[in-house]
C-alpha positions as CSV (number, residue, x, y, z in Angstrom):
1,M,10.4,-10.2,6.5
2,K,7.6,-8.0,7.3
3,Q,7.4,-6.5,3.7
4,L,7.6,-10.2,2.3
5,F,4.7,-11.2,4.5
6,D,2.6,-8.5,2.9
7,Y,2.8,-9.3,-0.6
8,L,2.5,-13.2,0.1
9,P,-0.7,-13.2,-1.7
10,V,0.7,-11.6,-4.6
11,I,3.7,-13.5,-5.0
12,V,2.0,-17.0,-4.4
13,F,-0.4,-15.8,-7.2
14,F,2.1,-14.6,-9.9
15,G,4.2,-17.8,-8.7
16,L,1.5,-20.6,-9.3
17,Y,0.3,-18.7,-12.4
18,F,3.7,-18.8,-14.4
19,L,4.9,-22.1,-12.9
20,G,1.7,-23.8,-13.1
21,G,1.0,-23.6,-16.7
22,R,-0.6,-20.2,-16.8
23,D,-3.7,-21.7,-15.1
24,I,-5.8,-18.9,-13.6
25,M,-7.8,-21.3,-11.4
26,L,-4.7,-22.8,-9.9
27,A,-3.6,-19.4,-9.2
28,T,-6.8,-18.5,-7.6
29,W,-6.5,-21.4,-5.3
30,G,-3.1,-20.0,-4.3
31,I,-4.2,-16.6,-3.4
32,L,-7.1,-17.6,-1.7
33,I,-5.0,-20.0,0.7
34,A,-2.4,-17.2,1.0
35,T,-4.6,-14.2,1.7
36,T,-6.1,-16.7,4.5
37,A,-2.4,-17.9,5.8
38,Q,-1.6,-14.2,5.8
39,V,-4.6,-13.2,8.1
40,T,-4.1,-16.2,10.4
41,L,-0.3,-15.8,10.7
42,G,-0.8,-12.1,11.3
43,W,-2.7,-13.0,14.3
44,L,-0.8,-15.9,15.8
45,I,2.5,-14.1,15.2
46,W,1.7,-10.5,16.2
47,R,-1.6,-10.9,17.8
48,K,-3.4,-8.8,15.4
49,V,-4.7,-8.3,11.9
50,Q,-3.8,-5.5,9.8
51,K,-7.0,-3.7,8.4
52,M,-5.4,-3.9,5.0
53,H,-5.0,-7.6,5.2
54,L,-8.7,-7.9,6.4
55,I,-10.1,-6.0,3.6
56,V,-7.9,-7.9,1.1
57,F,-8.9,-11.2,2.5
58,V,-12.6,-10.4,2.6
59,I,-12.7,-9.3,-1.0
60,T,-10.2,-12.3,-2.1
61,L,-12.5,-14.8,-0.3
62,I,-15.5,-13.5,-2.2
63,F,-14.3,-13.0,-5.5
64,G,-12.2,-16.0,-5.5
65,S,-14.6,-18.4,-4.3
66,M,-17.2,-17.2,-7.1
67,T,-14.1,-17.8,-9.3
68,L,-13.7,-21.5,-8.5
69,F,-17.3,-22.3,-8.0
70,F,-18.4,-21.0,-11.6
71,Q,-15.0,-21.7,-12.9
72,N,-15.2,-18.2,-14.5
73,D,-12.0,-16.1,-14.3
74,V,-14.2,-13.1,-14.5
75,F,-14.6,-12.7,-10.9
76,I,-11.1,-12.9,-9.9
77,K,-10.5,-10.0,-12.7
78,W,-13.0,-8.0,-10.6
79,R,-10.9,-8.5,-7.7
80,P,-8.2,-5.9,-8.0
81,S,-10.6,-3.3,-8.9
82,I,-12.9,-3.6,-5.9
83,I,-9.9,-3.6,-3.6
84,S,-9.1,-0.3,-5.3
85,F,-12.4,1.1,-5.5
86,T,-12.7,0.1,-1.7
87,L,-9.5,1.8,-0.8
88,G,-10.2,4.8,-2.6
89,G,-14.0,5.1,-1.1
90,I,-12.4,4.8,2.4
91,L,-10.1,7.6,2.0
92,L,-12.7,9.8,0.4
93,L,-14.9,9.3,3.2
94,G,-12.4,10.0,5.6
95,H,-11.6,13.0,3.7
96,F,-14.8,14.8,4.9
97,L,-15.2,12.9,8.4
98,R,-11.9,13.6,10.3
99,E,-10.0,16.8,10.9
100,R,-6.9,14.5,10.1
101,N,-7.7,12.5,7.2
102,L,-7.0,8.6,7.4
103,L,-4.1,9.0,4.8
104,Q,-2.1,11.5,7.1
105,R,-2.8,9.3,10.3
106,L,-1.5,6.4,8.1
107,C,1.6,8.5,6.7
108,E,2.5,9.9,10.3
109,S,2.5,6.6,11.7
110,L,4.9,5.2,8.9
111,M,6.9,8.5,9.5
112,V,7.3,7.8,13.2
113,S,8.3,4.0,12.4
114,G,10.7,5.0,9.7
115,F,12.2,8.5,10.6
116,G,11.7,8.4,14.4
117,F,9.5,11.9,13.6
118,V,6.4,13.4,11.9
119,V,7.1,15.5,9.0
120,A,5.2,18.6,9.3
121,L,3.0,19.1,6.3
122,S,0.0,21.7,6.0
123,R,-3.7,20.6,6.2
124,R,-4.0,21.5,2.5
125,D,-1.0,19.3,1.5
126,W,-2.7,16.4,3.3
127,A,-5.8,17.1,1.7
128,L,-4.1,17.4,-1.9
129,L,-2.2,13.9,-1.3
130,N,-5.3,12.4,0.0
131,I,-7.4,13.4,-3.0
132,A,-4.5,12.2,-5.3
133,F,-4.6,8.9,-3.6
134,V,-8.4,8.7,-4.3
135,L,-8.0,9.7,-7.9
136,Y,-5.0,7.0,-8.2
137,F,-7.1,4.4,-6.9
138,A,-9.9,5.2,-9.2
139,F,-7.8,5.2,-12.0
140,I,-6.0,2.0,-11.3
141,G,-9.3,0.1,-10.7
142,A,-10.9,1.6,-13.9
143,L,-7.5,0.4,-15.8
144,N,-7.6,-2.9,-14.6
145,L,-11.5,-3.6,-15.6
146,Y,-10.2,-2.0,-19.4
147,I,-7.4,-4.4,-19.4
148,A,-9.2,-7.6,-18.2
149,F,-12.1,-7.3,-20.7
150,N,-10.4,-6.0,-23.8
151,F,-7.4,-8.3,-23.4
152,S,-6.6,-12.1,-23.0
153,T,-6.3,-13.5,-19.5
154,D,-2.2,-13.8,-19.9
155,F,-2.0,-10.1,-20.9
156,W,-4.0,-9.3,-18.2
157,V,-1.9,-11.3,-15.8
158,N,1.4,-9.8,-17.2
159,F,0.2,-6.1,-17.3
160,K,-0.9,-6.8,-13.5
161,L,2.8,-7.7,-12.8
162,F,4.9,-5.2,-14.7
163,G,2.3,-2.5,-15.9
164,F,0.6,-1.9,-12.6
165,T,4.1,-2.4,-10.5
166,A,5.5,0.4,-13.0
167,L,2.5,2.7,-12.4
168,Q,2.9,2.1,-8.6
169,M,6.6,3.2,-8.6
170,V,5.9,6.2,-10.5
171,F,3.0,7.2,-8.3
172,Y,4.7,6.6,-4.9
173,I,8.1,8.4,-6.1
174,S,5.9,11.3,-7.3
175,V,4.2,11.3,-3.8
176,F,7.5,11.2,-2.1
177,A,8.8,13.7,-4.2
178,Y,6.0,15.9,-3.3
179,V,6.5,15.7,0.2
180,F,10.1,15.9,0.3
181,K,9.4,19.4,-1.5
182,K,6.8,20.6,0.8
183,M,8.4,19.7,4.1
184,P,10.4,22.2,6.1
185,E,13.9,22.7,5.6
186,E,14.6,21.2,9.1
187,D,13.2,18.0,8.2
188,R,14.8,17.9,5.2
189,K,18.0,17.9,7.0
190,R,17.0,15.5,9.7
191,I,16.2,12.8,7.0
192,M,19.4,13.6,5.0
193,K,21.4,13.2,8.4
194,Q,19.7,9.9,9.0
195,D,20.7,8.7,5.6
196,S,24.2,9.7,6.5
197,A,23.9,7.8,9.9
198,E,23.2,4.7,7.9
199,A,26.4,5.1,6.2
200,G,28.1,5.5,9.4
201,T,28.7,9.2,9.1
202,E,26.3,10.8,11.3
203,K,27.6,13.1,13.8
204,P,26.2,13.0,17.6
205,P,23.0,15.2,17.8
206,T,23.2,18.5,19.2
207,D,21.5,19.9,22.3
208,N,18.7,21.6,19.8
209,E,18.0,18.5,18.0
210,K,17.6,16.6,20.9
211,K,15.1,19.1,22.5
212,D,13.5,18.9,18.9
213,D,13.1,15.1,19.3
214,H,11.8,15.4,22.9
215,A,9.1,18.0,21.5
216,V,8.1,15.5,18.5
217,R,7.7,12.7,21.2
218,D,5.6,15.0,23.4
219,H,3.6,16.0,20.5
220,Q,2.8,12.2,19.7
């Protein structure tokens, strides 16, 4: 449910574009309303607005409104690039300002919610991952502009749906493979045991594992 909520604006945009006769203005109306609803419902349901949702909302409000006001789709085509450049800039700035960069803080939070513990990676590994994300966002932003201004609007929308989705999957799979390779053997075993538990084959934790869990929670 939460994942569906995160992708609500994208689903609405593509849905209205393809079901509404490939009308980019209708799709722009849809994504503008959807991002507004996402921020509003996020506050009403969870009493907080995620920073990512807020960034996307502000950028969509600016470029979506300009698209509708001037009836020119060039502005909505800039939107994905501005979002990518903004995220890349934030990660790059955080790379130099904090001992634990922003990507590390975010990933550790996701690890706690997903695995129940933080995977131990070196500071160098986190720095390399952070730079990889910065370069990825820069590449995606530049590629979006190239596609937007060298091909038709219909090709741009289709590439956003299929091309960028494929690139995103390849990148995130590569990131996970890198993290899995660099993590300590003990963490790999814990993750594999959690996978076994989901299949109903996990054994009760040993006393040492219980101590490790308490140590992780104390560290957090």
